[in-house]
C-alpha positions as CSV (number, residue, x, y, z in Angstrom):
1,M,97.1,32.7,73.5
2,D,95.3,30.7,70.8
3,T,95.6,27.0,70.4
4,D,97.9,27.1,67.3
5,E,100.4,29.3,69.3
6,A,100.1,26.9,72.2
7,Y,100.8,23.9,70.1
8,A,103.7,25.6,68.4
9,A,105.3,26.3,71.8
10,C,104.8,22.6,72.9
11,E,106.5,21.4,69.6
12,Q,109.4,23.8,70.2
13,I,109.9,22.3,73.7
14,T,109.8,18.8,72.2
15,W,112.2,19.4,69.4
16,E,114.7,21.0,71.8
17,Q,114.4,18.6,74.7
18,A,113.1,15.2,73.5
19,R,116.5,13.9,72.3
20,N,115.1,10.5,71.3
21,F,111.4,10.9,71.1
22,A,111.4,13.7,68.6
23,Y,112.5,11.3,65.9
24,G,109.3,9.3,66.3
25,I,106.9,12.2,67.0
26,R,107.9,13.9,63.7
27,L,106.6,10.9,61.8
28,L,103.0,11.5,62.9
29,P,100.5,13.5,60.8
30,P,100.1,17.1,62.1
31,P,97.2,16.7,64.5
32,K,98.7,13.7,66.2
33,R,102.2,15.1,66.1
34,R,101.0,18.3,67.9
35,A,99.0,16.3,70.4
36,L,101.9,14.0,71.3
37,A,104.4,16.9,71.5
38,T,102.0,18.5,74.0
39,V,101.9,15.3,76.1
40,Y,105.7,15.3,76.1
41,A,105.9,19.0,77.0
42,F,103.7,18.5,80.1
43,A,105.5,15.3,81.1
44,R,108.8,17.1,80.7
45,R,107.5,19.9,83.0
46,I,106.7,17.3,85.7
47,D,110.1,15.6,85.2
48,D,111.9,18.9,85.4
49,I,110.3,19.6,88.8
50,G,111.4,16.2,90.1
51,D,114.9,16.6,88.8
52,G,115.3,20.3,89.6
53,D,117.3,22.0,92.4
54,L,114.4,23.0,94.7
55,P,114.3,21.7,98.2
56,A,112.4,18.4,98.5
57,A,109.3,20.0,100.1
58,D,109.1,22.6,97.4
59,K,109.4,19.9,94.7
60,A,106.6,17.9,96.3
61,A,104.4,21.0,96.5
62,A,105.0,21.8,92.8
63,L,104.2,18.3,91.8
64,E,101.0,18.3,93.7
65,S,100.1,21.6,92.0
66,S,100.6,19.9,88.7
67,R,98.3,17.2,89.8
68,V,95.6,19.8,90.7
69,Q,96.1,21.3,87.2
70,V,95.5,17.9,85.5
71,Q,92.5,17.2,87.7
72,A,91.0,20.6,86.7
73,L,91.5,19.8,83.0
74,T,89.7,16.4,83.4
75,E,86.8,18.2,85.1
76,G,86.5,20.7,82.2
77,E,87.9,23.8,83.8
78,S,89.5,26.4,81.7
79,P,93.3,26.6,81.9
80,D,95.5,29.6,82.5
81,E,95.4,31.2,79.1
82,G,99.0,32.4,79.6
83,D,100.3,28.8,79.9
84,P,100.8,27.4,76.4
85,V,101.2,23.8,77.6
86,L,98.0,23.8,79.5
87,V,96.1,25.5,76.7
88,A,97.3,22.9,74.2
89,L,96.7,20.0,76.6
90,T,93.1,21.2,77.1
91,D,92.6,21.0,73.4
92,V,94.2,17.6,73.2
93,G,91.8,16.4,75.8
94,K,88.9,17.6,73.7
95,R,90.1,16.1,70.4
96,F,91.5,12.7,71.6
97,A,90.6,10.0,74.1
98,V,93.7,10.7,76.1
99,P,93.5,9.4,79.7
100,L,94.9,12.6,81.2
101,A,94.6,11.1,84.7
102,A,97.6,9.0,83.8
103,F,99.7,12.1,84.4
104,G,98.9,11.5,88.1
105,E,100.9,8.2,87.9
106,L,103.9,10.1,86.5
107,I,103.6,12.5,89.4
108,D,103.5,9.6,91.8
109,G,106.7,8.3,90.3
110,C,108.4,11.7,90.6
111,L,107.3,12.0,94.2
112,A,109.0,8.7,94.8
113,D,112.2,10.2,93.4
114,V,111.8,13.3,95.6
115,S,111.4,11.1,98.7
116,G,114.6,9.1,97.9
117,A,112.8,5.8,97.3
118,S,114.8,2.7,96.6
119,Y,113.5,-0.7,95.4
120,K,114.0,-4.0,97.1
121,T,112.6,-6.2,94.4
122,F,111.9,-6.0,90.7
123,D,108.2,-5.9,91.4
124,D,108.8,-2.8,93.4
125,L,110.8,-1.3,90.5
126,L,108.0,-2.4,88.1
127,W,105.6,-0.1,89.9
128,Y,107.9,2.8,89.4
129,C,108.5,2.0,85.7
130,R,104.8,1.8,85.0
131,C,104.3,5.1,86.7
132,V,107.0,7.1,84.9
133,A,107.0,5.4,81.5
134,G,104.0,3.1,81.2
135,S,101.8,6.1,81.8
136,I,103.3,7.9,78.8
137,G,102.7,4.8,76.7
138,R,99.0,4.8,77.7
139,L,98.7,8.6,77.1
140,S,100.3,8.1,73.6
141,L,97.9,5.3,72.8
142,G,95.0,7.7,73.4
143,I,96.4,9.9,70.6
144,Y,97.1,7.0,68.3
145,G,93.6,5.5,68.7
146,A,92.8,2.1,70.2
147,S,90.6,-0.6,68.7
148,E,91.1,-2.9,71.7
149,P,91.9,-0.4,74.5
150,E,92.5,-2.8,77.4
151,K,94.7,-5.2,75.4
152,Q,96.6,-2.4,73.7
153,A,97.0,-0.4,77.0
154,K,98.8,-3.4,78.4
155,M,101.2,-3.5,75.4
156,A,101.8,0.3,75.6
157,D,102.5,-0.1,79.3
158,D,104.9,-3.0,78.7
159,L,106.8,-1.0,76.2
160,G,107.1,1.9,78.6
161,V,108.7,-0.5,81.1
162,A,111.2,-1.6,78.5
163,L,112.2,1.9,77.8
164,Q,112.5,2.8,81.5
165,L,114.7,-0.2,82.2
166,T,117.0,1.0,79.4
167,N,117.1,4.4,80.9
168,I,118.0,2.9,84.3
169,L,120.9,1.0,82.9
170,R,122.1,4.0,80.8
171,D,121.9,6.4,83.8
172,V,123.4,4.3,86.6
173,R,126.3,6.6,87.1
174,E,124.4,9.9,86.7
175,D,121.6,8.7,89.0
176,Y,124.1,7.6,91.7
177,R,125.7,11.0,91.6
178,N,122.3,12.5,92.2
179,G,121.7,10.2,95.2
180,R,119.4,7.7,93.4
181,V,119.7,4.0,93.0
182,Y,117.0,2.2,90.9
183,L,118.5,-1.2,90.5
184,P,116.6,-3.6,92.8
185,A,118.5,-4.6,96.0
186,E,117.7,-8.3,95.3
187,D,119.5,-8.0,91.9
188,L,122.5,-6.3,93.4
189,A,122.8,-9.0,96.1
190,K,122.4,-11.7,93.4
191,F,125.6,-10.5,91.8
192,G,127.5,-9.5,94.9
193,L,127.3,-5.8,94.2
194,E,127.2,-2.9,96.6
195,F,127.1,0.7,95.6
196,A,129.7,3.0,97.2
197,P,128.4,5.5,99.7
198,F,126.7,8.5,98.1
199,G,129.3,11.2,97.7
200,D,132.1,8.9,96.5
201,P,133.2,9.8,92.9
202,E,132.1,6.4,91.4
203,P,129.4,3.9,92.1
204,F,131.6,0.8,91.8
205,P,135.2,1.9,92.2
206,A,136.8,-1.5,92.7
207,T,137.7,-3.5,89.6
208,I,136.0,-6.7,90.9
209,M,132.8,-4.7,91.4
210,Q,132.9,-3.4,87.8
211,A,133.2,-7.0,86.6
212,R,130.2,-8.0,88.6
213,F,128.3,-5.0,87.3
214,A,128.8,-6.3,83.8
215,S,127.1,-9.6,84.8
216,L,124.2,-7.6,86.3
217,V,123.8,-5.6,83.1
218,E,123.6,-8.8,81.1
219,F,120.9,-10.0,83.4
220,E,118.9,-6.8,83.3
221,A,119.3,-6.4,79.5
222,A,117.8,-9.9,79.1
223,R,114.9,-8.8,81.3
224,A,114.4,-5.6,79.2
225,R,114.3,-7.6,76.0
226,E,111.3,-9.6,77.2
227,W,109.5,-6.3,77.9
228,Y,110.4,-5.0,74.5
229,A,109.1,-8.3,72.9
230,S,105.8,-7.8,74.7
231,G,105.4,-4.1,74.1
232,M,106.4,-4.1,70.4
233,R,103.4,-6.2,69.6
234,L,101.5,-2.9,69.9
235,L,102.8,-1.8,66.4
236,A,100.8,-4.3,64.5
237,T,97.5,-3.1,66.2
238,I,97.7,0.6,65.4
239,D,97.8,2.7,62.1
240,R,100.9,2.9,60.0
241,R,102.1,6.4,61.1
242,S,101.4,5.7,64.8
243,A,103.3,2.5,64.5
244,A,106.2,4.3,62.8
245,C,106.3,6.8,65.6
246,T,106.3,4.1,68.3
247,G,108.7,2.0,66.3
248,A,111.2,4.8,65.9
249,M,111.2,5.7,69.6
250,A,111.4,2.1,70.8
251,G,113.9,1.2,68.1
252,I,116.3,3.9,69.3
253,Y,116.1,2.7,72.8
254,R,116.4,-1.0,71.9
255,R,119.6,-0.2,69.9
256,L,120.9,1.7,72.9
257,L,120.1,-1.3,75.2
258,E,122.2,-3.6,72.9
259,R,125.0,-1.1,72.9
260,I,124.9,-1.1,76.7
261,A,124.8,-4.9,76.8
262,R,128.0,-5.1,74.6
263,Q,129.8,-2.4,76.6
264,P,128.5,-2.4,80.1
265,G,131.5,-0.7,81.5
266,A,130.9,2.3,79.3
267,V,127.9,3.4,81.4
268,L,130.2,3.8,84.3
269,Q,132.3,6.3,82.3
270,G,129.5,8.6,81.1
271,R,126.1,8.7,79.5
272,M,125.8,6.5,76.3
273,S,123.8,7.6,73.3
274,L,123.4,6.8,69.6
275,P,124.8,9.1,66.9
276,A,122.2,11.2,65.2
277,G,122.7,9.4,61.9
278,E,121.9,6.1,63.5
279,K,118.7,7.5,65.1
280,A,117.6,8.8,61.8
281,L,118.2,5.4,60.2
282,V,116.0,3.8,62.9
283,A,113.3,6.3,62.2
284,A,113.5,5.6,58.5
285,Q,113.2,1.9,59.0
286,A,110.2,2.5,61.3
287,L,108.5,4.6,58.7
288,A,109.1,1.7,56.2
289,G,107.2,-0.6,58.6
290,I,110.1,-2.9,59.3
291,D,109.4,-3.3,63.1
292,R,105.7,-3.3,62.6
293,W,105.8,-6.4,60.4
294,R,108.4,-8.1,62.5
295,N,106.2,-7.9,65.5
296,R,102.9,-9.1,64.0
């Protein structure tokens, strides 16, 4: 398989499966667009292993196999020519200063999921957020190009934390039904909340618990806004099209966060999302540079 075919396969994966990220990725010029779609495709592969139906031991083995593949690429080994994602990712590593080793952090986060990890404090959860989302921010920055790598990597990492906190609030019910709780135990205790035992139909069946959950969401949303404020400073430090890409992706999630904050009970009924038209509007505003100049 040649690299053009490999990139096309990665873009197909992204357009079909990156429900929110595709709006931003499409705003990049072709070389960066193909590269970021490839990063997404490999990240998606790792996520799918962690979220799949295999027994835990088999998931862990598959994740470690992915780690070995990344390590081989960083050492300059040739990929399996029949694997379009690895073929494209090898080319990305040659063309861009992408820290491919950051995929190892994503794998660490997925291994935590597989082991059924829970989080006592926000600092514990912060480690997880930086693994599964901050790592993607730093990988993306390698494609955008960094003039001040250390400073910008911190911003990209912070933005990843903001996006993951939004995901955690959006997916409370779905995660609970999959036997996962990400909200820190100290935060649950602060608001007098306790999840129902796994296997019950709803995470907080009692009305009083649902009212307390609304207070918790307000608290966590305020925390996420601080991470957005820190991470969105990245937009003013990168080129216009890269800023548009980041602004579109982050803008969609930021709007979703505000919708959750206004209707916290809705996340206990099902997964919330923005209409396609609203996502397209956010992408258009990002391309116009609105968020970039707001965050200078």
